[in-house]
N, C-alpha and C positions, 0 to 999 in steps of 0.2 A: 504494500500500500504506500502510495506516494503522498506525503504530507506537504510537499513544497507547493507554493503558490506560483501560478503562471506570471510572466512579466506583466500582462494586462491586469491581473488581479492585484499584484503588488502596486501597480501604478494607481489603481482606483483606491486602494487602501491608504496609500500615502497622500493622495490629493485630498481625500476627505479628512484625514487626520490634520493636515496643514490648515485646511479651511476651518475646521472646528477650533483648533488651537489659536489661530490668529484672528479670525473674524467673529467667533462666537463665544469662546471661553471667557474673555474679559467682561462680557455683558450678560452671560447666561443667568446668573443668580438674580441680577437686577431685573432682567426682562421677565423671568419666571414669576417674580413677586408681583408683577402687574396683573397676573391671572388673565391675561388676554392672549388670544390666538396670535402667534408670532409670524404674521404674514410677511414681514420684511425678510426673515430668515428662510421661510418657506419659498419665497420668490427667488432668493439667491440659490437655493438648492435646485429649484426648477431649472434655472439657467445652466447649472452644472450637469443636468440630466439625471438627477438623483430621484426624481419622482416617477420615472418610468423605466428603471434599469432592466428588469426582467421581461419587459414588453418587447416583442419583435420589432425590428426596424420598420417593417412595412406598416406598422401602426404608430409610427413616430416615437418608438421607444429606443432604449439603448441596446437591446438585443444581448444583454449580458446573461451569464449563468446565475444560479441561485447563490453560489459561493461568493461571487462578487457582491451581490445584493446584501448578504448577511455581514460581509466584511464592512460594508459601508454603514450598516445599522449599528454594528458594534462601536465603530469610531464615533458615530453621532451620539450614542447613548453614553459613552464614556465621559462626554462633556455635559450633555443635557438630555436626560432620558425622555423628557416630555416631547422634545423635538423628534426623537427617534420613533415614538409611538404614533405621532402624527403621520410620519412617512410610512410606517408599517401598516397602519390602518388604511391609509390612502391606497397603498400599493397592493398588499396581500389580500385584503378583503373588500376593498372598494373598487379595484380595477381588474385584477386577475380573474375573478369569477365571470365578468362580462367577456373577457377574452376566451375563457374556457367554455362557457355555456351559451354565450350570446349568438344571435343570428349574425350574418355578415353585415346586415344593415345596422344592427346595434353596435357591433364592433367599430364600424366606420364612423358612426355618429359620436360614440362616447369615449372610446379608448384613446384616440389621438389627443384630444384636449386634456384628458386625465394624465396621460404619459408626459405631455409637455408642461403640465402644471398650470394650464390655463384655467382649470377648476380643480377643486379638491374633492376626493371621493370619500364615501363613508359606508358603513354597513350597520343595519339595525335589526336585531333579533330579540334583544332583551326587553322584557316588560316587567312591571311591578310584581306580577304573579308568575312570570316565566323567566327564570334565570338559567339554572342548569337544565331545567325541564322544558325543552322546546315545545313539547306537545301541549303545554299549558297556555300557549299563545292565545290571546283574546282578540287581537286585531283581526278584523274580518275584511275579506275582499269578495264582494258580490258582483256577479255578472250583470252588466247593464249595457245594452246595445252592443257596440263594438269595443267594449272595454270593461273595466272593473271600477267599483266604488269602494274605497278604503275607509274604514272607521275603526278607531282605536288609538292607542298611544304606546310609544316606546320610551325607554328610560336609559340613562347612563350611556348615551351614544357619543363616542368620540368623533370630533370634527362636525358634530351635528349642526351647530349654528353657522358654520362656514363652508359646508360642503355644497358643491354645485349640483351633485346628484348623489343619491344614496340607494343602496340595495336593501330593500325592505321585504321581510318575510311576514306573510299573513295567512290566515286560515281561509281557504276557499270552500272546503267541504269537510266538516269535522267527522262525519260518518265514515270517511275513508281512512281514518287513523293517520298513520305516517305519510300517506299519500294525499292527505287533505291540505297540506301546506304548499304554498306557491310563493314565488319570489318576483318582485317587481323593481324596475328602475324608476325612481321618482325624482324628478328634477326640482331644484330650488324654485320657489315662487309658483309652484303648481297650486291652483285654487283649492282651498280646503286643507292644505298642508301648512302648519305653523310650528314655530319653535316654542316649546314650553319652558319650564323651569331650567335655569342653568345652575348646575350643582357647584357648591363650595366644597372643596376636597382637602384631604390631609396633604396630599402631594400631587405631583404631575400637574402643577397649576396651569401651565401653558397648553396642556391638552384639555381644551374646553369641552366638557360633556354636558348634554342637555336632554330634555324630553323632546320627543317628536309627537305632534298631535295631528291626527287625521280625522277630519269631519266632512263626510261626503266628498272625499277627495277622488276625483275621477282620473283614472290612469288608462290610457289607450291600450288596446290589445298588443300593439307592437312593443310595449314596454314590459311585457311578461317575459321573464328570463328563464330559459330552460324548459318551458312548457308547463301547463297546469299540472299540479301535483308533484313537481320536482323540487319544491322548496326545501325539504329536509336534506335531500341529496346535495343541492347547491350550498346550503348552509354548512353542512358537515365538511364538505370538500374545502370550502373557504376557510373554515376554522383550522383544518389540518395544516394548510399552508400558512395561515396566520400565526400558528403556534411556533413555527420555525422563526418567523420574524421577531416575535416577542421574546423568544429564547435568546436570539442574538442581542436584543436590547438588554436582556438580563446579564449576558456576558459582559457587555459594556459597563453596566453598573458595578458588577462584581470586580471587574478589572480596575475601574476608577477608584473604588474603595480601597483596593490593595495598593495602587500606586500612590494615592494620597497618604496612606498609612506608612508606607516605606519612607516617603519624603519626610513626614513629620517625625517618625521614630529616629531618623538620623539627625534631625535638628534639635529635638527636645532633649534637654539634659536634666537628669535627676541623680542625686547622690554622686555628683561629679563626673558623670559620663552620659553619652547619648542613651536613651532608653532602648535603642536598637541593639545594644550590647547585652541586654538582659534576656535570659532564656525564655521567660514568660512571654515577652513580646515576640521573640524570634519564632516561637512555636505557633503563635497566632498568625504571623505573616506566612509561615510555611503552609499552614492549613488553608489560608486564603488563596495562596498561589495554586495549590492542588485543585481547589474548587474551580478556579478560573479556567485552568487547562482542561479539566475533565468536562466542564460545561461546554467549552468551545468544541471539543472533539465530538460530543453528542450532537451539537448543533450542525457541525460540518457534515456529520454522517447523514443526518436527516436531509440536509440540503442536497447532498450528493445523490441520495436516492431519488429525490424529486427531480433533479436534473436528468437522471438516467431513465426516468419513466417508471421506476420501481414503486412498489407499495411502500408508503412511509408513515402511515397513521400511527403505528406503535412508536416509531422512532421520533416523530414529531412530539408526541406526548411525553416521551422520556426526556427529550431535550428541554421542553418547556417546564416540566416538573423539576428536574435537577437544577436547571439554570436559574429558575425563579427562587428556589430554596437557597441556592448559592448566593444570589444577589442580596437576599434578606440577611443571611448569616454574615456575609462579608461586610455589609453596611453596619450591622450591629457591632461587629468586632472593630470596625474602623472608629465608631463612636467611642468604644472602650479604650482603644489605643490613644485617641486624642484626649481622653479624660474630660474634664469640665469644658474645655474649649470645643470638643466635638459636639457638645449640646447647644452651642451657640450658632447663630447664623453667620458668624465670621469665617467659618470653615465649611467647605462645600460638602463634607461628609454628612452634615445635618440634612442637606437636601437629598443626598443619595438614600439616606435612611427612610425618609418620608416617601420617596419615589419608589423604593424597592417593594414596599408592602403590597401595593396593588397588583404587582406582577404575579402574585400567588392567587389572584382572584380573577382578573379578566382573561379573555380567550380560553375560559375553562379553568375552574379552580383546581388547586392541587389535588383535591379529593376526586374530581372528575378525571384528571389525568391518570390517577392511580386506577380508577375504574376502567378506563380505556385500555391501559396496559395489562391489567389483570385479565380482562376478557380475552385479549389476544394470547396471553400466556397459557390460559386453560382451555382454549377452544379446541 
């Protein structure tokens, strides 16, 4: 097995790293504190081609492989995790499902502007009563003429207020069970579609999440994605791919926590020497480094399987589970290594800690990932 990156992959990794270090890092904490969608930085990343990396060039994308994409996400998240999740949601679950399940007309209409960053994408399945249980969805889509009328509400939707179009899952026929869900592409400013409550969160402040409300929202037939009854298939496929992106984001957080801790441990002196000289600190740093490398290998394996067209559901869940746990554990240890200073906003590890927690929840909780893995293990 060859773990070396190609020249193109190394170039992408380095260019994103330089961009984040020079143009984003000095302002990330201040920008994150505004709790506003970072359109300025999203626009800059669009110009760099980062919003359509795995999209084929014929649809105005970068035509890169998944490894290149996750390398970019890791570099973004190492500096500013909220920015990485905006990109991951936009790409993995806001764009790629249209590319995979859309008609040629849908692909030509929506994928190029999404890939070029002319509009931001989003994905909405979660509801107040339907989190891990997709079959509890209450949003309805009823046939009317040459289209569907949507009524219901979604919650906790990333990019919700700023997305130009969103992929919406709704119930078309509850009597059909898992085949009763369908998926629709809903554009911003569609009559009957409004933005509800914008949530105040512990972390990921720049990742603005909101309610989406549908009141007699008419969606034409041509915006049905994948055919009626294909909603669960589209959603699960999107989440499989999305978990790889979120896992890469987690590697970035875990790595950032490690690098900041190493830097601080070398500078901070107690009892007449840097705390990096103490075994208690060295062991924490060693464990943190192991978690970063192990998480990255799991993420790269899942991305490789996706690139080669192999089945990757189990591997994506493994990567997301382990990487999110690693991110939370490394962020916690980083606070401990920084001591009292780590609990203040003067050090970036405080933001890493707040940002890390939600990675164990969105795109499928850690418990759901264990369920997915276990089902595959015992099948």
